[in-house]
PyMOL Python script that loads the backbone (N, CA, C, O; Angstrom):
from pymol import cmd

cmd.read_pdbstr("""\
ATOM      1  N   MET A   1     131.195  42.236 168.113  1.00  0.00           N
ATOM      2  CA  MET A   1     132.110  42.593 167.049  1.00  0.00           C
ATOM      3  C   MET A   1     131.309  43.032 165.825  1.00  0.00           C
ATOM      4  O   MET A   1     130.318  42.400 165.460  1.00  0.00           O
ATOM      5  N   LYS A   2     131.742  44.106 165.206  1.00  0.00           N
ATOM      6  CA  LYS A   2     131.059  44.630 164.024  1.00  0.00           C
ATOM      7  C   LYS A   2     131.272  43.705 162.828  1.00  0.00           C
ATOM      8  O   LYS A   2     132.364  43.178 162.614  1.00  0.00           O
ATOM      9  N   THR A   3     130.214  43.523 162.065  1.00  0.00           N
ATOM     10  CA  THR A   3     130.324  42.746 160.836  1.00  0.00           C
ATOM     11  C   THR A   3     129.856  43.595 159.658  1.00  0.00           C
ATOM     12  O   THR A   3     129.113  44.562 159.822  1.00  0.00           O
ATOM     13  N   VAL A   4     130.305  43.213 158.480  1.00  0.00           N
ATOM     14  CA  VAL A   4     129.902  43.891 157.247  1.00  0.00           C
ATOM     15  C   VAL A   4     129.525  42.820 156.232  1.00  0.00           C
ATOM     16  O   VAL A   4     129.931  41.665 156.354  1.00  0.00           O
ATOM     17  N   HIS A   5     128.741  43.216 155.223  1.00  0.00           N
ATOM     18  CA  HIS A   5     128.392  42.270 154.162  1.00  0.00           C
ATOM     19  C   HIS A   5     129.569  42.147 153.203  1.00  0.00           C
ATOM     20  O   HIS A   5     130.081  43.145 152.695  1.00  0.00           O
ATOM     21  N   CYS A   6     129.981  40.925 152.967  1.00  0.00           N
ATOM     22  CA  CYS A   6     131.083  40.644 152.040  1.00  0.00           C
ATOM     23  C   CYS A   6     130.513  40.084 150.741  1.00  0.00           C
ATOM     24  O   CYS A   6     129.909  39.012 150.746  1.00  0.00           O
ATOM     25  N   PRO A   7     130.698  40.798 149.624  1.00  0.00           N
ATOM     26  CA  PRO A   7     130.183  40.286 148.348  1.00  0.00           C
ATOM     27  C   PRO A   7     130.929  39.040 147.859  1.00  0.00           C
ATOM     28  O   PRO A   7     130.398  38.277 147.053  1.00  0.00           O
ATOM     29  N   VAL A   8     132.137  38.836 148.337  1.00  0.00           N
ATOM     30  CA  VAL A   8     132.897  37.641 147.950  1.00  0.00           C
ATOM     31  C   VAL A   8     132.304  36.412 148.633  1.00  0.00           C
ATOM     32  O   VAL A   8     132.083  35.384 147.993  1.00  0.00           O
ATOM     33  N   LYS A   9     132.050  36.525 149.933  1.00  0.00           N
ATOM     34  CA  LYS A   9     131.489  35.394 150.679  1.00  0.00           C
ATOM     35  C   LYS A   9     129.976  35.315 150.530  1.00  0.00           C
ATOM     36  O   LYS A   9     129.392  34.237 150.644  1.00  0.00           O
ATOM     37  N   GLY A  10     129.339  36.463 150.273  1.00  0.00           N
ATOM     38  CA  GLY A  10     127.886  36.487 150.163  1.00  0.00           C
ATOM     39  C   GLY A  10     127.217  36.406 151.518  1.00  0.00           C
ATOM     40  O   GLY A  10     126.083  35.942 151.637  1.00  0.00           O
ATOM     41  N   ASP A  11     127.931  36.865 152.548  1.00  0.00           N
ATOM     42  CA  ASP A  11     127.433  36.770 153.914  1.00  0.00           C
ATOM     43  C   ASP A  11     128.128  37.836 154.754  1.00  0.00           C
ATOM     44  O   ASP A  11     128.999  38.555 154.265  1.00  0.00           O
ATOM     45  N   GLN A  12     127.736  37.928 156.010  1.00  0.00           N
ATOM     46  CA  GLN A  12     128.375  38.859 156.933  1.00  0.00           C
ATOM     47  C   GLN A  12     129.723  38.286 157.377  1.00  0.00           C
ATOM     48  O   GLN A  12     129.848  37.084 157.608  1.00  0.00           O
ATOM     49  N   ILE A  13     130.736  39.163 157.493  1.00  0.00           N
ATOM     50  CA  ILE A  13     132.039  38.757 158.002  1.00  0.00           C
ATOM     51  C   ILE A  13     132.528  39.817 158.977  1.00  0.00           C
ATOM     52  O   ILE A  13     132.054  40.953 158.974  1.00  0.00           O
ATOM     53  N   ASN A  14     133.488  39.424 159.813  1.00  0.00           N
ATOM     54  CA  ASN A  14     134.066  40.399 160.737  1.00  0.00           C
ATOM     55  C   ASN A  14     135.258  41.093 160.075  1.00  0.00           C
ATOM     56  O   ASN A  14     135.672  40.722 158.976  1.00  0.00           O
ATOM     57  N   GLY A  15     135.788  42.079 160.739  1.00  0.00           N
ATOM     58  CA  GLY A  15     136.883  42.861 160.178  1.00  0.00           C
ATOM     59  C   GLY A  15     138.135  42.059 159.904  1.00  0.00           C
ATOM     60  O   GLY A  15     138.848  42.330 158.938  1.00  0.00           O
ATOM     61  N   ASP A  16     138.416  41.058 160.756  1.00  0.00           N
ATOM     62  CA  ASP A  16     139.605  40.235 160.544  1.00  0.00           C
ATOM     63  C   ASP A  16     139.512  39.453 159.236  1.00  0.00           C
ATOM     64  O   ASP A  16     140.470  39.406 158.465  1.00  0.00           O
ATOM     65  N   ASP A  17     138.346  38.836 158.991  1.00  0.00           N
ATOM     66  CA  ASP A  17     138.167  38.080 157.748  1.00  0.00           C
ATOM     67  C   ASP A  17     138.175  39.016 156.542  1.00  0.00           C
ATOM     68  O   ASP A  17     138.698  38.666 155.484  1.00  0.00           O
ATOM     69  N   CYS A  18     137.596  40.202 156.701  1.00  0.00           N
ATOM     70  CA  CYS A  18     137.579  41.178 155.616  1.00  0.00           C
ATOM     71  C   CYS A  18     139.010  41.562 155.238  1.00  0.00           C
ATOM     72  O   CYS A  18     139.356  41.591 154.057  1.00  0.00           O
ATOM     73  N   LEU A  19     139.826  41.851 156.224  1.00  0.00           N
ATOM     74  CA  LEU A  19     141.213  42.231 155.971  1.00  0.00           C
ATOM     75  C   LEU A  19     141.975  41.086 155.307  1.00  0.00           C
ATOM     76  O   LEU A  19     142.782  41.315 154.407  1.00  0.00           O
ATOM     77  N   LEU A  20     141.720  39.864 155.748  1.00  0.00           N
ATOM     78  CA  LEU A  20     142.373  38.697 155.157  1.00  0.00           C
ATOM     79  C   LEU A  20     142.005  38.565 153.676  1.00  0.00           C
ATOM     80  O   LEU A  20     142.876  38.339 152.836  1.00  0.00           O
ATOM     81  N   ILE A  21     140.717  38.706 153.360  1.00  0.00           N
ATOM     82  CA  ILE A  21     140.270  38.602 151.965  1.00  0.00           C
ATOM     83  C   ILE A  21     140.876  39.735 151.134  1.00  0.00           C
ATOM     84  O   ILE A  21     141.293  39.516 149.997  1.00  0.00           O
ATOM     85  N   CYS A  22     140.924  40.945 151.698  1.00  0.00           N
ATOM     86  CA  CYS A  22     141.546  42.080 150.994  1.00  0.00           C
ATOM     87  C   CYS A  22     143.022  41.801 150.721  1.00  0.00           C
ATOM     88  O   CYS A  22     143.523  42.109 149.639  1.00  0.00           O
ATOM     89  N   ASP A  23     143.718  41.221 151.694  1.00  0.00           N
ATOM     90  CA  ASP A  23     145.135  40.903 151.502  1.00  0.00           C
ATOM     91  C   ASP A  23     145.334  39.870 150.403  1.00  0.00           C
ATOM     92  O   ASP A  23     146.312  39.936 149.658  1.00  0.00           O
ATOM     93  N   VAL A  24     144.420  38.922 150.297  1.00  0.00           N
ATOM     94  CA  VAL A  24     144.503  37.946 149.208  1.00  0.00           C
ATOM     95  C   VAL A  24     144.248  38.650 147.876  1.00  0.00           C
ATOM     96  O   VAL A  24     144.944  38.388 146.895  1.00  0.00           O
ATOM     97  N   ALA A  25     143.260  39.538 147.835  1.00  0.00           N
ATOM     98  CA  ALA A  25     142.961  40.272 146.597  1.00  0.00           C
ATOM     99  C   ALA A  25     144.145  41.138 146.176  1.00  0.00           C
ATOM    100  O   ALA A  25     144.395  41.323 144.985  1.00  0.00           O
ATOM    101  N   ASP A  26     144.866  41.664 147.156  1.00  0.00           N
ATOM    102  CA  ASP A  26     146.039  42.497 146.866  1.00  0.00           C
ATOM    103  C   ASP A  26     147.312  41.666 146.688  1.00  0.00           C
ATOM    104  O   ASP A  26     148.409  42.210 146.558  1.00  0.00           O
ATOM    105  N   ARG A  27     147.151  40.353 146.686  1.00  0.00           N
ATOM    106  CA  ARG A  27     148.237  39.398 146.474  1.00  0.00           C
ATOM    107  C   ARG A  27     149.337  39.481 147.545  1.00  0.00           C
ATOM    108  O   ARG A  27     150.515  39.257 147.264  1.00  0.00           O
ATOM    109  N   LEU A  28     148.928  39.803 148.762  1.00  0.00           N
ATOM    110  CA  LEU A  28     149.868  39.817 149.885  1.00  0.00           C
ATOM    111  C   LEU A  28     149.896  38.464 150.592  1.00  0.00           C
ATOM    112  O   LEU A  28     150.882  38.102 151.233  1.00  0.00           O
ATOM    113  N   ILE A  29     148.791  37.726 150.462  1.00  0.00           N
ATOM    114  CA  ILE A  29     148.636  36.408 151.082  1.00  0.00           C
ATOM    115  C   ILE A  29     148.067  35.461 150.026  1.00  0.00           C
ATOM    116  O   ILE A  29     147.279  35.871 149.174  1.00  0.00           O
ATOM    117  N   LYS A  30     148.467  34.205 150.089  1.00  0.00           N
ATOM    118  CA  LYS A  30     147.964  33.218 149.125  1.00  0.00           C
ATOM    119  C   LYS A  30     146.509  32.867 149.424  1.00  0.00           C
ATOM    120  O   LYS A  30     146.101  32.870 150.585  1.00  0.00           O
ATOM    121  N   PRO A  31     145.717  32.562 148.387  1.00  0.00           N
ATOM    122  CA  PRO A  31     144.301  32.219 148.557  1.00  0.00           C
ATOM    123  C   PRO A  31     144.055  31.031 149.488  1.00  0.00           C
ATOM    124  O   PRO A  31     142.960  30.898 150.036  1.00  0.00           O
ATOM    125  N   GLU A  32     145.047  30.174 149.674  1.00  0.00           N
ATOM    126  CA  GLU A  32     144.888  29.025 150.562  1.00  0.00           C
ATOM    127  C   GLU A  32     144.594  29.457 151.998  1.00  0.00           C
ATOM    128  O   GLU A  32     144.077  28.663 152.784  1.00  0.00           O
ATOM    129  N   ALA A  33     144.916  30.700 152.351  1.00  0.00           N
ATOM    130  CA  ALA A  33     144.699  31.206 153.709  1.00  0.00           C
ATOM    131  C   ALA A  33     143.251  31.648 153.951  1.00  0.00           C
ATOM    132  O   ALA A  33     142.878  31.962 155.082  1.00  0.00           O
ATOM    133  N   LEU A  34     142.442  31.673 152.895  1.00  0.00           N
ATOM    134  CA  LEU A  34     141.058  32.137 153.026  1.00  0.00           C
ATOM    135  C   LEU A  34     140.224  31.199 153.894  1.00  0.00           C
ATOM    136  O   LEU A  34     140.483  29.997 153.953  1.00  0.00           O
ATOM    137  N   PRO A  35     139.216  31.764 154.571  1.00  0.00           N
ATOM    138  CA  PRO A  35     138.314  30.914 155.361  1.00  0.00           C
ATOM    139  C   PRO A  35     137.622  29.885 154.469  1.00  0.00           C
ATOM    140  O   PRO A  35     137.397  30.126 153.283  1.00  0.00           O
ATOM    141  N   GLU A  36     137.294  28.751 155.049  1.00  0.00           N
ATOM    142  CA  GLU A  36     136.616  27.683 154.310  1.00  0.00           C
ATOM    143  C   GLU A  36     135.313  28.196 153.714  1.00  0.00           C
ATOM    144  O   GLU A  36     134.598  28.979 154.339  1.00  0.00           O
ATOM    145  N   GLY A  37     135.015  27.750 152.511  1.00  0.00           N
ATOM    146  CA  GLY A  37     133.759  28.122 151.871  1.00  0.00           C
ATOM    147  C   GLY A  37     133.876  29.260 150.873  1.00  0.00           C
ATOM    148  O   GLY A  37     132.901  29.592 150.200  1.00  0.00           O
ATOM    149  N   ILE A  38     135.052  29.862 150.766  1.00  0.00           N
ATOM    150  CA  ILE A  38     135.239  30.942 149.797  1.00  0.00           C
ATOM    151  C   ILE A  38     135.989  30.387 148.602  1.00  0.00           C
ATOM    152  O   ILE A  38     137.124  29.925 148.719  1.00  0.00           O
ATOM    153  N   LYS A  39     135.340  30.439 147.459  1.00  0.00           N
ATOM    154  CA  LYS A  39     135.963  30.016 146.207  1.00  0.00           C
ATOM    155  C   LYS A  39     136.661  31.239 145.625  1.00  0.00           C
ATOM    156  O   LYS A  39     136.018  32.272 145.435  1.00  0.00           O
ATOM    157  N   TRP A  40     137.953  31.154 145.337  1.00  0.00           N
ATOM    158  CA  TRP A  40     138.715  32.305 144.890  1.00  0.00           C
ATOM    159  C   TRP A  40     139.091  32.167 143.424  1.00  0.00           C
ATOM    160  O   TRP A  40     139.565  31.116 142.992  1.00  0.00           O
ATOM    161  N   ASP A  41     138.877  33.230 142.663  1.00  0.00           N
ATOM    162  CA  ASP A  41     139.318  33.312 141.277  1.00  0.00           C
ATOM    163  C   ASP A  41     139.456  34.799 140.922  1.00  0.00           C
ATOM    164  O   ASP A  41     139.245  35.659 141.777  1.00  0.00           O
ATOM    165  N   GLU A  42     139.800  35.096 139.701  1.00  0.00           N
ATOM    166  CA  GLU A  42     140.007  36.499 139.310  1.00  0.00           C
ATOM    167  C   GLU A  42     138.718  37.324 139.412  1.00  0.00           C
ATOM    168  O   GLU A  42     138.769  38.516 139.716  1.00  0.00           O
ATOM    169  N   GLN A  43     137.584  36.706 139.161  1.00  0.00           N
ATOM    170  CA  GLN A  43     136.313  37.422 139.304  1.00  0.00           C
ATOM    171  C   GLN A  43     136.094  37.829 140.765  1.00  0.00           C
ATOM    172  O   GLN A  43     135.694  38.960 141.041  1.00  0.00           O
ATOM    173  N   GLN A  44     136.354  36.915 141.692  1.00  0.00           N
ATOM    174  CA  GLN A  44     136.212  37.228 143.110  1.00  0.00           C
ATOM    175  C   GLN A  44     137.193  38.328 143.516  1.00  0.00           C
ATOM    176  O   GLN A  44     136.872  39.173 144.351  1.00  0.00           O
ATOM    177  N   CYS A  45     138.372  38.316 142.932  1.00  0.00           N
ATOM    178  CA  CYS A  45     139.363  39.356 143.204  1.00  0.00           C
ATOM    179  C   CYS A  45     138.816  40.720 142.787  1.00  0.00           C
ATOM    180  O   CYS A  45     138.928  41.686 143.541  1.00  0.00           O
ATOM    181  N   ARG A  46     138.231  40.808 141.607  1.00  0.00           N
ATOM    182  CA  ARG A  46     137.645  42.075 141.130  1.00  0.00           C
ATOM    183  C   ARG A  46     136.486  42.510 142.015  1.00  0.00           C
ATOM    184  O   ARG A  46     136.342  43.696 142.312  1.00  0.00           O
ATOM    185  N   VAL A  47     135.660  41.559 142.438  1.00  0.00           N
ATOM    186  CA  VAL A  47     134.532  41.863 143.322  1.00  0.00           C
ATOM    187  C   VAL A  47     135.042  42.461 144.633  1.00  0.00           C
ATOM    188  O   VAL A  47     134.503  43.452 145.124  1.00  0.00           O
ATOM    189  N   CYS A  48     136.074  41.855 145.188  1.00  0.00           N
ATOM    190  CA  CYS A  48     136.638  42.344 146.447  1.00  0.00           C
ATOM    191  C   CYS A  48     137.199  43.750 146.276  1.00  0.00           C
ATOM    192  O   CYS A  48     136.932  44.627 147.098  1.00  0.00           O
ATOM    193  N   LYS A  49     137.967  43.971 145.223  1.00  0.00           N
ATOM    194  CA  LYS A  49     138.590  45.282 145.025  1.00  0.00           C
ATOM    195  C   LYS A  49     137.562  46.377 144.764  1.00  0.00           C
ATOM    196  O   LYS A  49     137.829  47.549 145.030  1.00  0.00           O
ATOM    197  N   ALA A  50     136.387  46.010 144.245  1.00  0.00           N
ATOM    198  CA  ALA A  50     135.330  46.988 143.986  1.00  0.00           C
ATOM    199  C   ALA A  50     134.470  47.265 145.221  1.00  0.00           C
ATOM    200  O   ALA A  50     133.690  48.217 145.234  1.00  0.00           O
ATOM    201  N   CYS A  51     134.610  46.439 146.254  1.00  0.00           N
ATOM    202  CA  CYS A  51     133.799  46.580 147.464  1.00  0.00           C
ATOM    203  C   CYS A  51     134.173  47.851 148.210  1.00  0.00           C
ATOM    204  O   CYS A  51     135.343  48.231 148.260  1.00  0.00           O
ATOM    205  N   LYS A  52     133.165  48.510 148.792  1.00  0.00           N
ATOM    206  CA  LYS A  52     133.433  49.752 149.516  1.00  0.00           C
ATOM    207  C   LYS A  52     134.266  49.540 150.767  1.00  0.00           C
ATOM    208  O   LYS A  52     134.829  50.496 151.301  1.00  0.00           O
ATOM    209  N   TYR A  53     134.355  48.310 151.244  1.00  0.00           N
ATOM    210  CA  TYR A  53     135.166  48.030 152.423  1.00  0.00           C
ATOM    211  C   TYR A  53     136.592  47.611 152.099  1.00  0.00           C
ATOM    212  O   TYR A  53     137.408  47.448 153.007  1.00  0.00           O
ATOM    213  N   HIS A  54     136.909  47.432 150.805  1.00  0.00           N
ATOM    214  CA  HIS A  54     138.255  46.997 150.435  1.00  0.00           C
ATOM    215  C   HIS A  54     139.279  48.018 150.906  1.00  0.00           C
ATOM    216  O   HIS A  54     139.211  49.201 150.573  1.00  0.00           O
ATOM    217  N   ALA A  55     140.232  47.521 151.693  1.00  0.00           N
ATOM    218  CA  ALA A  55     141.318  48.358 152.208  1.00  0.00           C
ATOM    219  C   ALA A  55     140.792  49.610 152.911  1.00  0.00           C
ATOM    220  O   ALA A  55     141.386  50.683 152.807  1.00  0.00           O
ATOM    221  N   ASP A  56     139.683  49.466 153.620  1.00  0.00           N
ATOM    222  CA  ASP A  56     139.083  50.580 154.347  1.00  0.00           C
ATOM    223  C   ASP A  56     139.744  50.724 155.716  1.00  0.00           C
ATOM    224  O   ASP A  56     139.136  50.482 156.760  1.00  0.00           O
ATOM    225  N   ILE A  57     141.022  51.132 155.666  1.00  0.00           N
ATOM    226  CA  ILE A  57     141.764  51.321 156.908  1.00  0.00           C
ATOM    227  C   ILE A  57     142.328  52.729 156.943  1.00  0.00           C
ATOM    228  O   ILE A  57     142.551  53.353 155.905  1.00  0.00           O
ATOM    229  N   GLU A  58     142.552  53.211 158.133  1.00  0.00           N
ATOM    230  CA  GLU A  58     143.114  54.549 158.293  1.00  0.00           C
ATOM    231  C   GLU A  58     144.593  54.508 157.895  1.00  0.00           C
ATOM    232  O   GLU A  58     145.338  53.625 158.319  1.00  0.00           O
ATOM    233  N   GLU A  59     144.989  55.451 157.100  1.00  0.00           N
ATOM    234  CA  GLU A  59     146.394  55.523 156.670  1.00  0.00           C
ATOM    235  C   GLU A  59     147.168  56.406 157.618  1.00  0.00           C
ATOM    236  O   GLU A  59     148.370  56.601 157.437  1.00  0.00           O
TER     237      GLU A  59
END
""", "prot")
cmd.dss("prot")
cmd.show_as("cartoon", "prot")
cmd.util.cbc("prot")
cmd.orient("prot")
């Protein structure tokens, strides 16, 4: 499975976790759904939205 570097987690993550974090940043899912070890706040939200992988899906 392909992984990418996640600036929010500070580690490699798979596409499923990336999409989950993006959904939290876009306020579609509550932060409680995030994988263990990710501290969520407004700064992390901005970091996620600035990431080149944020919402990197085919429309």
